[in-house]
C-alpha positions in Angstrom: 98.9 113.1 138.4 99.4 114.6 134.9 96.4 114.0 132.6 97.2 113.4 129.0 95.2 115.0 126.3 92.9 112.8 124.2 94.6 111.7 121.0 91.3 111.6 119.1 90.4 115.2 120.0 93.9 116.2 118.9 93.6 114.6 115.4 90.0 115.9 115.0 91.5 119.4 114.1 92.5 119.7 110.4 95.4 122.0 111.2 96.9 119.4 113.5 96.3 116.6 111.0 98.3 118.7 108.5 101.1 119.2 110.9 101.2 115.4 111.5 101.4 114.9 107.7 104.2 117.4 107.4 106.4 116.1 110.1 105.8 112.5 108.9 107.8 113.5 105.8 110.6 115.3 107.6 111.5 116.8 111.0 110.5 120.5 111.1 110.9 123.6 113.3 107.9 125.5 114.5 108.9 128.3 112.1 109.1 125.9 109.1 105.7 124.5 110.1 104.1 127.9 110.4 105.2 128.8 106.9 102.7 126.2 105.6 99.7 128.0 107.2 98.0 131.4 107.2 98.2 131.4 111.0 100.6 133.0 113.4 103.6 131.1 114.7 102.0 131.3 118.2 98.9 129.5 116.9 100.9 126.8 115.3 103.0 126.5 118.4 99.8 125.8 120.4 98.8 123.1 118.0 102.3 121.6 118.3 102.1 121.7 122.1 98.8 119.8 122.0 100.3 117.2 119.6 103.3 116.8 121.8 101.2 116.4 125.0 99.3 113.6 123.2 102.7 112.0 122.4 102.1 112.2 118.6 105.1 114.4 118.2 108.6 114.3 119.7 110.9 117.2 120.0 114.7 117.2 119.5 117.0 120.1 120.3 119.6 120.7 117.6 121.7 123.7 118.6 119.3 126.6 119.0 116.6 125.0 117.0 113.9 122.6 118.1 112.8 120.0 115.6 109.6 118.1 115.8 109.3 114.5 114.6 106.4 112.1 114.2 106.2 109.7 117.2 105.3 106.4 115.7 104.6 104.9 119.1 102.0 107.6 119.7 100.4 106.8 116.4 99.8 103.2 117.5 96.9 104.2 119.7 95.1 105.5 116.6 96.2 102.6 114.4 95.0 100.1 117.0 91.6 101.7 117.2 91.2 101.8 113.4 92.5 98.3 112.7 89.2 96.3 113.4 87.3 98.7 111.1 89.9 98.3 108.4 89.6 94.5 108.6 85.8 94.7 108.5 85.9 96.9 105.3 88.5 94.6 103.7 86.2 91.6 104.3 83.2 93.5 102.9 85.1 94.6 99.8 86.4 91.0 99.3 82.9 89.7 99.4 81.7 92.3 97.0 84.6 91.5 94.6 83.7 87.8 94.8 80.0 88.6 94.1 80.9 90.7 91.1 83.2 88.0 89.7 80.4 85.4 90.1 78.0 87.7 88.4 80.4 88.3 85.5 81.0 84.6 85.0 77.3 84.0 84.8 76.9 86.6 82.0 
């Protein structure tokens, strides 16, 4: 049985979050990704491997090049975890906004 890496440990690293942000805009090769960092290509490749194992990135072979894309399905695990918190904060901000409107109308 192959164990999958924890997605939340993967996104805890700022370099991996930056990689996710970069490939969210466009598919990139490891070399193109490495050009955005002051790390070796091998270091970036290790980060890419972790993100791929977590199913946050997908790879596609195009000739001799491998391109990495954001895997939106893999991001759903993160989104599903965050959603209840987003709703909670939206509700709180709505209540605060209503309170402020009520206060302004009293003035």
